[in-house]
C-alpha positions as a printed Julia matrix, in Angstrom:
274×3 Matrix{Float64}:
 -36.94  -42.15   45.16
 -34.17  -44.37   46.46
 -31.96  -42.78   49.07
 -28.34  -43.61   48.03
 -26.75  -41.75   50.87
 -24.82  -44.08   53.47
 -24.4   -42.87   57.02
 -20.98  -43.11   58.52
 -20.51  -45.83   61.13
 -17.93  -47.46   63.29
 -16.73  -51.01   64.2
 -16.14  -51.67   67.82
 -14.01  -54.53   69.07
 -12.37  -55.8    72.31
  -8.5   -55.65   72.13
  -8.11  -57.49   75.43
  -8.12  -60.76   73.62
  -5.27  -59.83   71.49
  -3.37  -58.91   74.51
  -3.79  -62.31   76.25
  -3.1   -64.24   72.99
  -0.01  -62.26   72.52
   1.3   -63.27   75.9
   0.5   -66.92   75.35
   2.03  -66.89   71.88
   5.29  -65.22   73.1
   5.6   -67.93   75.88
   5.12  -70.82   73.26
   7.72  -69.12   71.07
  10.22  -69.06   74.07
   9.52  -72.67   74.81
   9.76  -73.67   71.12
  13.27  -71.9    70.76
  14.61  -73.6    73.75
  13.36  -77.02   72.67
  16.25  -79.65   72.21
  15.01  -82.94   70.73
  17.48  -85.7    71.68
  15.18  -88.62   72.28
  11.92  -90.26   71.22
  10.22  -88.84   74.36
  11.39  -85.22   73.59
  10.16  -85.73   69.98
   6.72  -86.65   71.12
   6.73  -83.6    73.57
   7.64  -81.37   70.61
   4.82  -82.88   68.68
   2.28  -82.25   71.56
   3.67  -78.67   71.81
   3.26  -78.32   67.92
  -0.36  -79.08   68.26
  -0.85  -76.56   70.97
   0.88  -73.88   68.71
  -1.57  -74.95   65.84
  -4.47  -74.69   68.18
  -3.35  -71.31   69.45
  -2.92  -70.17   65.85
  -6.37  -71.16   65.09
  -7.75  -69.13   68.0
  -5.74  -66.12   66.98
  -6.98  -66.43   63.37
 -10.7   -66.57   64.57
 -10.26  -63.49   66.86
  -8.65  -61.65   64.01
 -11.24  -62.41   61.32
 -14.07  -61.67   63.86
 -12.46  -58.06   63.75
 -11.46  -57.74   59.99
 -14.57  -59.67   58.67
 -16.87  -56.58   58.96
 -14.0   -54.36   57.9
 -13.4   -56.29   54.87
 -17.1   -56.49   53.98
 -17.33  -52.63   54.19
 -14.29  -52.28   52.04
 -15.79  -54.72   49.4
 -19.01  -52.77   49.61
 -17.21  -49.37   48.89
 -15.11  -50.96   46.06
 -18.11  -52.41   44.42
 -19.98  -48.99   44.79
 -17.22  -47.11   42.89
 -16.24  -50.02   40.47
 -18.51  -49.05   37.71
 -17.61  -45.38   37.58
 -13.89  -46.32   37.73
 -14.26  -48.86   34.79
 -16.27  -46.22   32.82
 -13.59  -43.65   33.29
 -10.6   -46.11   32.52
 -12.32  -47.12   29.42
 -12.98  -43.5    28.43
  -9.27  -42.7    29.13
  -8.18  -45.64   27.04
 -10.5   -44.63   24.12
  -9.39  -41.1    24.0
  -5.74  -41.97   24.37
  -6.04  -44.53   21.48
  -7.74  -41.94   19.31
  -5.04  -39.41   19.91
  -2.29  -41.86   19.5
  -3.88  -43.02   16.25
  -3.93  -39.43   15.07
  -0.29  -39.0    16.12
   0.84  -42.1    14.3
  -1.14  -40.95   11.18
   0.64  -37.67   11.2
   4.07  -39.22   11.62
   3.18  -41.56    8.69
   2.4   -38.77    6.64
   5.58  -36.93    7.44
   7.67  -40.05    6.83
   5.84  -40.53    3.52
   6.62  -36.98    2.57
  10.04  -37.28    3.57
  10.64  -40.49    1.48
   8.87  -38.69   -1.57
  11.23  -35.71   -1.16
  14.24  -38.03   -1.12
  13.03  -39.85   -4.12
  12.52  -36.63   -6.01
  16.07  -35.35   -4.99
  17.59  -38.75   -5.93
  15.94  -38.77   -9.35
  16.94  -35.1    -9.84
  20.62  -35.99   -8.94
  20.6   -38.89  -11.31
  19.14  -36.81  -14.18
  21.93  -34.18  -13.69
  24.73  -36.92  -13.46
  23.22  -38.41  -16.71
  23.42  -34.94  -18.18
  27.04  -34.53  -17.2
  28.01  -37.94  -18.67
  26.15  -37.05  -21.82
  27.98  -33.75  -22.07
  31.26  -35.32  -21.45
  30.63  -38.04  -24.12
  29.61  -35.51  -26.77
  32.63  -33.34  -26.07
  34.79  -36.53  -26.35
  33.11  -37.52  -29.64
  33.8   -34.02  -31.07
  37.42  -34.08  -29.8
  37.85  -37.44  -31.38
  36.33  -36.13  -34.76
  38.82  -33.16  -34.75
  41.71  -35.54  -33.82
  40.89  -37.62  -36.81
  40.94  -34.55  -39.06
  44.35  -33.62  -37.58
  45.56  -37.05  -38.3
  44.33  -36.81  -41.95
  46.01  -33.45  -42.33
  49.37  -34.8   -41.11
  49.08  -37.75  -43.42
  48.45  -35.17  -46.26
  51.67  -33.36  -45.24
  49.97  -30.3   -43.79
  51.74  -30.2   -40.51
  50.51  -26.71  -39.58
  46.83  -27.65  -39.95
  47.49  -30.94  -38.13
  49.0   -29.22  -35.22
  46.11  -26.59  -35.13
  43.38  -29.37  -35.22
  45.23  -31.42  -32.62
  45.22  -28.25  -30.2
  41.51  -27.76  -31.05
  40.71  -31.38  -30.24
  42.6   -31.1   -26.94
  40.75  -27.96  -26.11
  37.36  -29.42  -26.92
  38.0   -32.41  -24.74
  39.16  -30.26  -21.83
  36.28  -27.92  -22.15
  33.7   -30.81  -22.28
  35.35  -32.5   -19.23
  35.17  -28.99  -17.39
  31.53  -28.52  -18.26
  30.68  -32.11  -17.16
  32.38  -31.57  -13.91
  30.46  -28.38  -13.2
  27.2   -30.24  -14.0
  28.23  -33.0   -11.64
  28.93  -30.63   -8.81
  25.19  -29.38   -9.29
  23.97  -32.88   -8.61
  25.96  -33.02   -5.3
  24.15  -29.97   -4.14
  20.64  -31.32   -4.73
  19.09  -32.33   -1.38
  15.63  -33.25   -0.31
  13.38  -30.24    0.33
  11.94  -30.2     3.82
   8.22  -31.27    3.67
   5.84  -29.8     6.24
   3.55  -32.31    8.2
   0.01  -32.13    6.91
  -1.55  -31.47   10.24
   0.58  -31.28   13.37
  -0.86  -32.2    16.63
  -1.71  -29.15   18.71
   0.07  -28.42   22.02
  -2.12  -29.09   24.92
  -1.11  -28.26   28.5
  -0.7   -31.06   30.69
  -0.46  -33.66   27.81
   2.73  -35.31   26.67
   3.73  -38.15   24.39
   6.79  -40.36   24.45
   8.15  -43.29   22.87
   8.16  -46.39   24.98
  10.13  -49.08   23.29
   9.26  -52.48   23.9
  10.35  -55.96   22.57
   8.44  -58.83   21.25
   9.57  -62.55   20.94
   9.48  -63.58   17.2
  11.77  -66.63   17.22
  12.3   -68.47   20.68
  14.77  -71.03   19.3
  16.91  -68.23   17.7
  17.06  -66.35   21.02
  17.87  -69.74   22.82
  20.76  -70.45   20.37
  21.98  -66.93   20.81
  22.1   -67.02   24.62
  23.8   -70.49   24.28
  26.56  -68.66   22.56
  26.36  -65.58   24.99
  25.56  -66.87   28.45
  26.03  -63.45   29.87
  22.45  -62.78   28.49
  21.01  -65.87   30.24
  18.94  -63.6    32.45
  16.57  -63.05   29.41
  15.34  -66.5    29.87
  12.93  -67.19   32.79
  12.79  -70.79   34.13
   9.3   -72.07   34.57
   9.79  -73.41   38.03
   6.18  -74.49   38.4
   6.38  -76.8    35.35
   9.55  -78.14   36.55
   8.06  -78.95   39.99
   5.09  -80.72   38.22
   7.5   -82.67   36.12
   9.5   -83.77   39.19
   6.4   -84.7    41.11
   5.41  -86.88   38.14
   8.65  -88.4    37.47
  10.45  -88.39   40.76
  13.95  -90.21   40.59
  13.27  -90.97   36.96
  13.42  -87.36   35.94
  16.38  -86.77   33.64
  16.64  -83.22   32.22
  20.03  -81.65   31.64
  20.88  -78.95   34.13
  17.8   -79.88   36.45
  17.83  -82.04   39.61
  14.76  -83.63   41.16
  14.86  -83.82   45.03
  12.28  -84.65   47.68
  11.39  -81.77   49.98
   9.77  -83.0    53.2
   6.62  -81.17   54.37
   5.22  -81.61   57.85
   1.7   -80.91   58.71
   0.02  -80.79   62.21
  -3.46  -80.46   63.47
  -4.48  -78.53   66.36
  -4.78  -80.22   69.63
């Protein structure tokens, strides 16, 4: 059987080199800060000191990596040892959260579907009642018109009393029909969508919470650019691709012509260790 137990250890190092190097580096810094180049000779002396600085920097890095190398290797070994279980657990967490969120979204979809169905039923019921109210008013008006015609015929025949009676009856019929239609219409206004319960609500679990995390995705880059051109206060929404601009400037140099962009040379000095 393979023994997977690792014993604890320690890394020993000599700190005296760091103290000596720090003293040398500090003296070089003091000298560099006081350097005034006012002649070709001083320029050459500065270049010579620069090479010494680079050389000492190389020594410092070698001493540092001599200590950190074993430490970094140990850290890498530990990370490699625990990488697999961490990845397994991260994948398990993603899978479980995904399944639970899918369930939540399905319940929300069902609830929204039930809400829309309830609103549809209520809307159709309101429309039915409103149609009934209009039909009631129409029939009442037709009856009132019929009675009014009889009243007109009676008046034409010289029966004023009957004409007056029929005219009053026609007026009462129209008023009663209008009142009945209004009552029915008021019933339509009271019809609302009945609350629909969710098919299966997600159970409450201690330590588990779900929140809405709103995000945005770009669907039309040119439309966004056009909007920002009209509303420059939102220009922070566009990131400049500095790396691409630098590559273009490197390729075209002075010939680069891009509105709002300037190509310029940036001198970089390199030095080797003495």
